[in-house]
KOLNULO-448105 format. One record per residue: x, y, z of N, C-alpha, C, O in turn. Coordinates in steps of 0.05 Angstrom, whole numbers, plus 5000, padded with zeros to 4 digits. Example, Ala and Ser with C-alpha at 12.3 -4.5 7.8 and 13.67 -1.06 7.14 Angstrom:
! KOLNULO-448105
526448865156524649105156526449345156528549345169 525749555142527349795143525850015157526850235161 
***
This chain:
! KOLNULO-448105
479958116748480558426743478958306710478158086705 479058506698478058536671477258656645474858656650 477458756622479058966618477259156611478059336596 473659156622471959446609475259546649477059706653 474159356661475259726684477959686694478159716719 480759606677483259546680484059556640486159416639 483259656608483359656594486159906589486959986566 487360006614490160296603490360186619492760246621 490059946648492659836673495559756648495759666625 497859926678500159716662501959636685502159776706 503059416680504559336702507359336694508259236674 509359526723511959556705512959256729512159136749 515359266705518359036735520859206750522759106763 520259556743521859816774520759576807522859556821 518359406821519759406848520559206842520859086863 521159066826524558856824525658876834526358696850 527159236834529859326850529159266880530559106892 527159376891527459276916526959016936527459006960 526158856921526758486925528058406928529258316909 529558336960532358156962532357866957534357746950 529357716962529057496969527157476948526857686934 525457216940523957116931523056826928524756666920 520656746934519856456933520456386917520556556900 521556056906520555866883519355656894519255566917 517955566862517055276881518655156857519555256837 518554756873520554646850520354706817522154756801 518254676814519254716770522154916771524354876763 520455236788523555286785526955306779528355446765 527555046801528155036807531655086797533755176807 530954966773532754856750534055146748535855216764 532455396721532855616709532555836737532856076731 532255796755533555876789536556006784537556226782 537555596784540955546795542655626774544955636780 541855696745544355776732545056156737547156266735 541056326748542856606764542856636781544956746788 541456606799540256546825543156316856544256096852 543256466879543956206904540556156905539056356902 539655916910537055796919537555666942538855456941 536455796973537055646990533155577002530955636993 533955447023530555427044530855537064532955547076 528855627071528855787092526455777105524855757086 524155787143523355827160521756057155522456297154 518455897150517056227151517656287172519156137184 516456607188516156697221515256537236515956417256 512056557212508756507223508356197239507056167261 509855927222509255827220511155587217510455347216 514055667215517355397230516255327198518155197190 514255337176514955177151517355147132518055357121 518554957128519955057097520455167081522255257096 520955317052520355377029521755377030522955307050 523355496994524255556979524355716979522955836995 527155946954527656196939530856156940532756016946 529856466926532156526911533256736931531156856936 535656876949538257106944538857246924540257146907 537457626922537457726912539857956907541158086890 539457906932541058256949541858046977541357816984 543058226986545058217010544158327041544658247064 542958507032539758637041537658657039537058647015 535458697055533158817050532859037040534259227047 530359097016530759276995531959366974531259526956 534659206978536259186955536159036933534258876933 537459036913537358686892538958746880538258876861 541958716882544158626871544358556845546358606832 541658366831542158166806540458366781540058306757 539758586796537758756770539258916752539759126763 540158906728541059086721539859226703538259146685 540959556708538959826699535859656709533859606695 536059596732533459696742531559396733529059396733 533159166725530358916708532858646717534558656735 532558536708532958216726534558166685533258146664 537258156689537658036664537257666648537057606625 537357456677537357326657533357216683531157326683 534256976700531956926696530156976714530656916738 528157076708524557176726522457016742520256936733 523456986768523256916791518856826783517957056784 516456646776513856726786512556946806510757106801 514456896835514057136845514757356848514757446871 515857536825515957726824513657826790512558036783 513657576777512057616756508457626766506657716752 508057516790506857516810506257866819504258006812 507957936830507558146851504958386831505058486809 502258386857500458656855498358386839496458446825 498958176845496757946825496157796853497357826874 493457606845492657506869490557256860488257286852 491957026862488156926857486556766876486956576891 484556936868480856856889479356706880477556766864 479956436890476756196880476956186847475056156831 479856216840480656196801479956476788480156516764 479356636802479956936796481157206789480457416800 482257196778485257446796483257686807480957766806 485957746820484458006830486158076826487657896817 488058446827489558546831489558806863487758916876 492058796864491959126895493559296887496059316888 490259586867491959736857493059936869492860146856 494459946894496860056910497959866908500259906918 497859636900502659496888503659726875502959916861 506059606886508459806869508159806835508459996820 507559576828508559456805506059646780506559646756 504159736789502059886783502060276787500260446785 504860286792504360646800505760876768504861086758 508560686762508660716739506460776711504460656707 507461006695506261006675506760926646505560946625 509960786660512660696637512760426628514160376608 511060206640510059946644508559676621507959796600 508059456619507459446605504459546593503959766603 502859476579499959426583497959186581497559106558 497059086597495158866608493658736591493158496592 492958876576491158916551492159036542493459226549 491358856503493059056483491259086466490158866467 489859246446488359446435485159286435483259396447 485159136427483258876417482158766438480458576438 483258906464482158706485482358536504481458486526 484758436481485658166490488358046508490558136502 488257906522491457986539493158006537494157836522 495358256551497458356522499358066541498457906558 502958136526504157936538503857956572502757796588 505258176576505058146618502557926617502457676616 500758136618497857856623499757676632500957616653 499657626610499857276605501857246620501257116640 504357326619506357156634504957176666505556976679 503357366679502457476703501357106709501956976729 499557006680497456806693498956486689498456266698 501456606669502856346674504056276706504456056716 504456536716506756476745505056426751505156176752 501556526761499856406780498056156783496456056799 499156116757498955836753501155636762500655476779 503555646752504955586772506455496804507855326815 504655756807504655656847502855556851502755366867 500355686835498755496844498455126858497954976877 499155146829501054906824503554646836504054406838 504654976843507654806838508554886879510754856889 506054976893506555046922505654706936506254616958 504854636925504454516941505654166939505653966952 506954296909507753976896511854056908513853906908 511754316915514854356940514954296956516754136961 512554396985511854196994512053867000513153747018 511153816989512953546985514253466980514953256992 515453556961518353596951521453666986523653576989 520253816998521853857019519953677036521553507043 517653597047518553387068518853127069518052987087 520253027047521652847018524152867030525052697047 525153047023528053147040527253117069527452907082 526653267074526653277122525952987137525852987162 525652797126524452517121526952347115527152107121 528852487101532152317100533652537112534552687095 533952577130535252937147536353117122538053267132 536253157101538053357080537853617067538553747047 535853657108537553937102538254107128536854167148 541054157122542854267156542854567142542854617118 542854737161543755057154544955157154546455067171 545855367144548455427129548155667148546155767158 552755757151552555927158554456107126556056037108 553056347135553156557101554956787111553656987115 557756827117558757117125560257187107561656987100 560757327097562057717089562557827090561258037095 565657817084566758037102567958207069568658097049 567958487073569558547043570358787050570358857074 570958947030574259057032574459457057576559567062 572359527062572559687080572359587115572259687137 572259327103571459347138569759047149570358867166 566659107128564359097141564058807134565358687117 561758687155560858527145558158497142556158637146 558858167129553658137127553457777131554257577119 552657807144552657447154548557337159546957377177 548557167125545257187118545156937130546456757121 543056887160543256657173539756657169538656857159 538356457176536156167178536056127156533856177145 537656057144538355897113539155647106541655637105 537655347098538755137094539355077065538355167044 541554867070542054727042540954487041539354417058 541854307020542054067021544853917036547154007040 544153757040547153667059547953357029547353127024 549753567017550753297005552153027009552052836994 553753067039554152727058553052657059552752427051 550952847075548252637070546052397055545052167057 546152677038545952487009547652237006547251997010 550052406999550652106978551451817007552651607005 550551907023551151557056546351527056544751427072 546251637038542551557038543951177035546351147041 542050917026542850787027541250806997539951016993 541350606978542250526948538350616954537550826943 537450536962535050476955533150926970531851126975 533950826968532751286978534151296954532751326934 535651286953537551396921535651446904534951656893 534651176902533451086882531151186869530551266846 529851146897526251386905527351616897528751596878 527051796906529152176907529952246880530252486874 530352066862532152106836527852026827526452226830 526851876820525151686799523252026820522752226806 522752026839521352286848522352596837521252806843 524752556821525852806811527752966833528453186825 528752906859528553026884532253106877533553316877 532752846871535552866868536553106846538253286849 534853036822535953296813535853566818537453706805 534153696836532853926846535754016867537154226867 535953736885537953726912540953876891542354066899 541253756872544053746866543854186853545654336861 542754246843541354466828541254586855543554596864 539754676870540354726895542154736906542454946918 544154536910547254536914548854746916549554936930 549154606895550154706868549655156854550555286835 547655236876546955496858548355776887547956026891 549455646897550855716924551855926914551056156916 555455766890556855916876555656256868556856466863 553956216868552156556856552456686886551656916885 553256616912552256736931555656976924554957206927 558656976916560356966902560057326885561257536883 558057216880557857336851556757506866558457566882 553757696872552457676890554957996916554758236919 556557806927557457936942560758066929561958206946 562158036904564258226887562158366880563358576875 559458416875557158646859558258776879560558876879 556058756903556758956938558558986937559259216940 560358816933562858996951564559246923565059476927 565359086894564259266886563459626876564559786860 559959626903558559856902561459916930560760126940 562159896933562959916963565459966967566959986986 565459966934569560106936569660356920571160546920 566760276902567060586879563560736895561460766882 563860796922561260806932563761186927565861186913 562761406940563761646935565961726969564761606986 568261856982567961867003566262027009565662067033 
***
């Protein structure tokens, strides 16, 4: 992308409202754990693990948005929607919904310099570029110690309905606490121990999502 072709282009955060899950990298765990439940799941095509935050309980529904925007941490995966790195150059998909409206933030200022929105995109792309392989390494170390286990998330609501979130994994604190001291020390020095506790503790945010979903059900007109 360049200022000559994209001087008037604007980017909107409105598509966040339809994202119920966003991938994150290890560098985001601490910040994301304050706002969202973090889980591990598997790529449908490869079967490999990756990490992400649950934003809503159904596809196309983001329960974490307030008035269409995330009030807390915004994952890099959302910041870079519509933008991609190709041979270290930023390219865009003009058909992506982030470019559909006229009420978003300008990518370039009047002087032709990157605006705040574009700088956030650049930072997000850089974070993902370095963070994805680093996160894969963290996950491999957790798997080496057999610390990832499937978790059943079964939610029941006041109207009698229920939602089961399948295919999610969490760090087993029981297995973590049973590791030999040398293994725990290695995880600590790698920075993995902090990430494991952040992920495990973040699961409590599922309750907030369930309450918000339940409130929507009970407030909906009959």
